[in-house]
N, C-alpha and C positions, 0 to 999 in steps of 0.2 A: 812803518809809521801806524798802522792800525792795531798794532798789538794789544794796545789796553782799551780798544772799542770793542763793540759788540755787533752782530748783524753784520758782519761785512762778507763778501764775497770776492773771491780772485780767480779770475782764471787766465791760464797760462797757456797760449798755443805756440807750438812748435812745427817748423817745416820739415825737421829732421824725426825720423830717418826717411831720408827720399832721396832720390835720385837726382844728380851724379852722387855715389857714395864716397864721399871727401870727407875725410877727418884729420887728425894730427897724427905726426907719424908713430906716436907712444902707442896709440889705439891699434894702427896698422900693425905695430911690431908683435901684438899679440897673437896675430894671424900670418905671421911671416911666411909658412908655410904654404898657405893658401895664396895669399896674395904673390909670393913669387917676385921675380925680378928677370929682366932681360927681356922681356914679353910686352908685344901692346898693351897698353893700360887699357882695361876694360872696367869701366866702373858707373856705365849709364846703359843699361840695356835698353833696347827698342821694344813698343808694345806690339810684340810679334811673336811667332815661334822660335825656339832655339837651335839657330843653325851654327854657332859657335861649338868649338872643340870641348872636350872635358876640361883641359887645362884653363882655358878661357872661363868657363862656365865657375870652376872652383875657385878662379879668380876672384870674379866679380861677388860670389857669395863671402868671400873673404874680406873685400870692401866693404860687403854691408853688415856682417858681423861686426867689423871695426866699427862702422857707426853706430850699431846698436850698444857696444860698449861704452861708446860716447854718452849715449843718451843714458844708459844707466847709470853713469857716473853723474851727470848733471841732476838728472832725478835723487839720486842719493845726498846732493846738496842741498836741495829742498827739505829731504827728510831729516838732514842733520840741523838744519834752521829750525825746523819742528821740533827737534830734540832740545835745541837750547834756548827757544822760547816757551818749552814747557804747553805745547799747544795741543797734545794729544787727548786732554780731557775734554774739551769744548771744541774739536774743530773736525770736521768731516773732510776727507782727502778721498777725491776720485780720480784714478788714472785710466785713461781708455784713449783708443784711436780710432780713427774713421774707417780704415780699411786694410785689407793686408795686400801683401805684393808677392807674385810668384817670381821664383828664384829657379827657374826650370821644371818645377812640378807640372806634370801633364805636357811636358815638352813646350811651356809658355814662359816669356816673361813679362812680367807687369800685371796688369789689369783691364777691366773694362771689354776687350774683345773677345774674351772666352767666357764661359759659363762663371757663375760667382761660385767657384769651388771653395770648399772650407777654409785653405789657406787665405782666402780673401774676405770671407764674410764671417768667419768666428774668430772675433777680434779679442785683442788682450781687454780686460776690464777688472780693475781692484777698487775695492772699496773699504774705507775704514770709517766706520760709524761708531764715535765716541758713545753713544747710549748704551749699545749691546757689549762693545769692547771685544769681539770676536776677532781673531787675528790668526794667521797660518792657516786658515780652511779654505778648502775650496768647495765649492755649491754646485748642484747639479740642475736645480731648475733652470727653466729656459727663461732669459730675459733680453732685451734688446737696449742696448745701451742708448742709441740713439733718440729714442722717444721716451724711456724710463728717467733718465736723468733729471729732466725737467720737473715733473711730479715728485721725484724724490728729495730732490733740491727744495722746492718749494713747501714740502711736509716737513723737513728739518727744521725751516724758519717758521713753522707754525702757520704756513697758508695752505689752502684748499687749490688742488689741481685745476686750471680752467676748464671749461664745459668743451673746449677743440680738442683737449690733450687725448689722446688713445694710449698713452705711455701708463704705466703701473708704478705705484711707490713700492720700493725695494726693501724698505726697513726691515718688514719680517723675513724675507728672502737671505738679507746678510745675516739676521741673527739666528734663524732655525732653517734655512733651506726650503721656505713657505714656498710653495708655487704660485705664481701670477698670471699663467696663460698656458693654454693647450697647445699654441701653434704660434707661430711668426713669420711675418710674411716681408721679402726683400727682394730687390730687383734693381732692373735698369731702365730707365725712358727707351723705350722702342725695340727693349730687349726683353730677356726671359724675366716672366715673374716667377719667382721661388717660394716655397713652404716649407719650414720644417717644425716637426713637434719634438725636435730633441734627439730623437734616434734617425728617423727617416728625412730626407732630404728631397724634393721633389721640382724640377725644374721645368716650367712650361715653356715651351718655344714659342714664340709668334708664328702665325698660320703664315703661309706662301705670299709674298709682296709685302707682309708685314704693315698692311692697310685694315682697317682705317687708323691712322696715327695723326694726332692733334697736339698741339702745345696749348694750354691753359695759361695764360699770363696776363699780367697789368705791366710789365717791363719787358718788352720784346727785345732782349738781347741773347747774343749768343756768348759763349765764352771770351772772344775776342771782338768781336764787333757787334753793332747793331742788326737788326733784321734787315735786309734789304726792301727796299720798296715792293718787289715782285711778289716776294713771301707774303706782303699783307694784302695782294689784292683779292682773294677768296677769304677774308679773315670774317669772321662776325662773333655777336657776343653770345656768350653762353649763360644758360642761368646760375646763379649762385649755388657755389657749394656749402656743405654745412659749416666749413670753416673759412668764410672769406667775408665774415660780418655783413651778408646780407649785399655784397658786391658781385655784380658780375663781372666776368672775365672776358679776355679776348680769346677765341678760339681760331689758332691759326694752324692750317696743315703743316704736319711735322715734315721739314726738310730733310733732316739726317739724323737718324738715330744714335745716342751716343754709344760709342763703340762699335759703330756699324750695324747695330742690331744684332751682335752675337749670329752671323750668318753660317749657316753650315751646321749649325750644331741642334739634333733633335731633342725633345722633351726626353727627360732623363729622372730615373727613381733610384738613389741610394739608399743603403743601410750604412749609417756613419759610425754605428758601433762596431758592427762585424767588418765594414770595409772602410775605414777611416781615410785611408788614401784615395777614395772615390774611384777605384780603377774597374769597377764590374757593375755596370747598371742591372737593376732589377727587372723583373718581369712578373709583376705581381698588381692586377688589376684591382685586388680588395683594398689593398694599401692606397693604391694610387687613386682610386675613388673617393677613399676618405680623405685622403689629402686635398683633391680638387675641390671637396665639398668647404674643408677649412680655409683653403686659399679664397674660395666666393664668399664665404662669412666675414674673412677680416677684408676682403676689398671694399663690401657692403659697408664697414664699419668706418673704414677710410674715405667713403663717399665717393669711389672712383668712378669715372663717367663710364657711362654706358657701352662707349667703342672700345673701352680698355678689354672689356668681356668678350669681345668679338676677336 
């Protein structure tokens, strides 16, 4: 309906690929040897360590591959429509995802309860920018889609990023692999805080007891229910953060970290160029100290609360 209009924006959010890994038979038939027959159906792995035998692991991977093939086909439908409507000369296309999913790597299923290994954190990200016309090329510069998409879209529409945005405009990165950052911060509430410079990944574990841990919010709800009254007995108002428009927030003692706080995993340093599978943690005090410094700087840029540093 908007094809003859200008300055429109469309976001298509899909739940797939997501467990359970179910799709039509003709996609499953592409991976018949993996999916197999005559065994218990296993297309919904737990958020836990791998306890299944090799054949069940392969079956689950086959169901996931079939679901990915369906997603590829549906994305192809969108690309075909852009061909038919001759949209490529003036329309930006971004394809991204929120996180990865472990399918037995590191002997784990799923996400959140284990460290954010690269299969989880290093997510697919494709950008077509009609102004540069670059296609079929990879970029090595370190970007963070979750925070860079906003500024990049605003710039495409001729608007300035807001003062609260810490992301970067990626126009020159798409065009010529121009660098926009030296390091990137990622992690999980109540769990590991991680930093990468593109070569090294440093995962910083929480201290014993994982305290102090607070939630800062004006909407005290968990994923499935509101905060219970007893959770709010010790709440207090926190001073405004740089991004809360001068509003104070509730400071509430943390009840339960997401993913259980990734308990039992020590801090770890990996060289993901030499060890892309992250199988052999490094012991390099110089690199670790440099990454700790970058982590601190990025936390300051995000106006992280003081208890996060503890």
